Structures are given as C-alpha cells and as structure tokens.
C-alpha positions in Angstrom: -15.5 -40.6 64.2 -17.4 -38.0 62.2 -16.4 -34.3 62.4 -18.6 -31.3 61.7 -18.4 -29.6 58.3 -15.2 -27.5 58.0 -13.6 -29.1 61.0 -9.9 -29.9 61.2 -8.6 -33.4 61.7 -5.3 -34.2 63.4 -2.9 -36.7 62.0 -0.8 -39.2 64.1 1.8 -36.5 65.0 -0.9 -34.2 66.4 -0.6 -31.7 63.6 -3.8 -30.3 62.2 -4.7 -30.9 58.6 -7.8 -29.8 56.6 -10.6 -32.3 56.4 -11.1 -33.9 53.0 -14.6 -32.9 51.7 -16.9 -35.1 49.7 -17.8 -32.1 47.4 -14.2 -32.0 46.2 -14.4 -35.6 45.2 -17.5 -35.0 43.2 -15.9 -32.0 41.5 -12.8 -34.0 40.6 -15.1 -36.8 39.2 -16.8 -34.3 36.9 -13.5 -32.9 35.8 -12.3 -36.4 34.9 -15.5 -37.2 33.0 -15.2 -33.9 31.0 -11.5 -34.7 30.2 -12.5 -38.2 29.0 -15.3 -36.8 26.8 -13.1 -34.2 25.2 -10.3 -36.6 24.7 -12.7 -39.1 23.0 -14.2 -36.3 20.7 -10.7 -35.3 19.7 -9.7 -38.8 18.9 -12.8 -39.4 16.8 -12.2 -36.1 15.0 -8.6 -37.1 14.2 -9.9 -40.5 12.9 -12.6 -38.9 10.8 -10.3 -36.4 9.1 -6.9 -38.2 9.1 -8.1 -41.3 7.2 -8.6 -39.8 3.8 -6.8 -40.5 0.5 -6.5 -38.1 -2.5 -6.4 -41.1 -4.9 -10.2 -41.2 -5.7 -10.1 -37.4 -6.6 -7.0 -37.8 -8.7 -8.7 -40.6 -10.8 -12.0 -38.7 -11.3 -11.2 -36.6 -14.4 -14.4 -35.6 -16.2 -16.6 -35.4 -13.1 -15.7 -31.8 -12.0 -16.7 -28.3 -13.1 -15.2 -27.6 -16.5 -14.7 -24.3 -18.4 -12.9 -23.3 -21.6 -10.7 -20.1 -21.5 -9.4 -18.2 -24.5 -5.8 -18.2 -23.3 -2.6 -20.1 -23.9 -1.8 -23.2 -21.9 1.0 -21.5 -19.9 -1.3 -18.7 -18.7 -4.0 -21.2 -17.8 -1.5 -23.3 -15.8 -0.1 -20.3 -13.9 -3.7 -19.2 -13.0 -4.6 -22.7 -11.9 -1.5 -23.0 -9.7 -2.1 -19.5 -8.3 -5.7 -20.3 -7.5 -4.5 -23.3 -5.4 -2.2 -21.0 -3.5 -4.8 -18.3 -3.1 -7.4 -20.7 -1.6 -4.9 -21.9 1.1 -4.5 -25.4 -0.3 -1.5 -27.6 0.2 -0.3 -28.7 -3.2 0.6 -32.4 -3.0 1.4 -33.1 -6.6 1.8 -31.0 -9.7 2.8 -32.0 -13.2 2.7 -29.2 -15.7 3.5 -31.6 -18.7 0.5 -33.7 -17.8 -1.6 -30.7 -16.8 -2.5 -31.9 -13.3 -2.6 -30.4 -9.9 -3.6 -32.3 -6.8 -4.1 -30.4 -3.5 -5.8 -30.6 -0.2 -7.4 -28.2 2.2 -7.2 -28.7 5.9 -10.0 -28.8 8.5 -12.0 -25.6 8.9 -15.2 -24.3 10.6 -17.5 -25.8 8.0 -15.4 -28.7 6.7 -13.3 -31.7 7.8 -11.1 -30.8 4.8 -11.2 -31.1 1.0 -9.3 -33.0 -1.7 -9.0 -30.9 -4.9 -7.8 -31.9 -8.4 -7.3 -29.5 -11.2 -6.8 -30.6 -14.8 -5.5 -28.1 -17.5 -5.8 -29.3 -21.1 -4.8 -27.4 -24.2 -7.4 -27.3 -26.9 -5.5 -25.1 -29.3 -2.7 -22.5 -29.2 -5.1 -20.0 -27.7 -7.8 -22.1 -26.0 -7.4 -24.2 -22.8 -9.9 -26.3 -20.8 -9.7 -26.2 -17.0 -11.5 -28.7 -14.8 -11.8 -28.5 -11.1 -13.0 -31.3 -8.8 -13.4 -31.0 -5.0 -14.4 -33.8 -2.6 -15.1 -33.3 1.1 -13.4 -35.5 3.7 -15.1 -37.0 6.7 -18.9 -37.0 7.5 -21.3 -34.6 5.8 -21.5 -31.2 7.4 -24.0 -28.4 7.0 -24.1 -26.2 5.0 -22.8 -28.2 2.1 -20.3 -26.2 0.1 -19.2 -26.5 -3.5 -15.5 -25.5 -3.4 -15.2 -25.9 -7.2 -17.0 -22.7 -7.9 -14.8 -20.3 -5.9 -11.6 -22.0 -7.2 -12.9 -21.6 -10.8 -13.8 -18.0 -10.1 -10.3 -17.3 -8.8 -8.9 -18.8 -12.0 -11.2 -16.7 -14.2 -10.3 -13.6 -12.2 -6.5 -14.3 -12.7 -7.1 -14.7 -16.4 -9.4 -11.6 -16.6 -12.3 -13.6 -18.0 
C-alpha cells in the first residue's frame, strides 16, 4: 500500500519508522558513480606516472643541453649536485668518478614527473663540460616545459657564470 510523501510507516512491532524515499536512492546512486569515476581516474593516473624507467635517460648522453664552464671539475660537480637538490629532485644514482647524476622529479601541476641525467666531464684542469637531459614521464601535457634550461641556469648561478 502506498503512503503519501513524508508519511511514516509502521514495522511489524507497531513502532513507527521513517519512509524510505526514492530521492535518497538516486542521490546514493550518483555518489557511487562519482566515487567509481574518481577511483578510475586515480588508478589511471597512477599507471601513467608509476610505469616509468630512468634507464633511457641514463643512456642518452650527447642528447641534452651542454655548456662548458671555466671551473675545475670539483666545483662543477658540486654545482651540479646542488642544482639537483635545489630543483627538488630525488637523486637516484650519483657517481662522481664517472661524472654522472641520475635524478627524478615527482608529479606536479604541469607534469607527470621528469627523469633527469647530468653528466660532468673535465676538459682540462680549469674547464668542465656539463650536460643536462630531462625527459617527461606520462602523456604530453600543456604547456610543454624544458626542464634542462632552469637546471643549467641554477648550475651557472652556483658557479657565478
């Protein structure tokens, strides 16, 4: 038997209980749909950003932005390592003898993350070459950014050049 809107039903014991409304069911259905959509987007985002390897960047020497500085190797190494810390990168591997720093940057507002490699090569006692290569993770985003320039600028600032 139908009861008017807002009426109170009685259960088998004779106690009154509020009537279950159809509108509440629709609201709960929308909430579940929203939860599923947000969960799916979070899962796709995790898959897009979590399935990246730094290996291609580490093997790409000669493809980055390169600059020669008139400083000794130790000063160039310290500035390169400092620039990685300054740019909020997580250094994964560093080898001063080989002149190599491998780092990554986590997801941000304009990126799904970056893999960064820095090579420091002595040319003479007072000249050092530094190369920076940055590769984006995940799908392309807008605006595209070249993270090599700010890293190289930080290195140059630390070396006063």
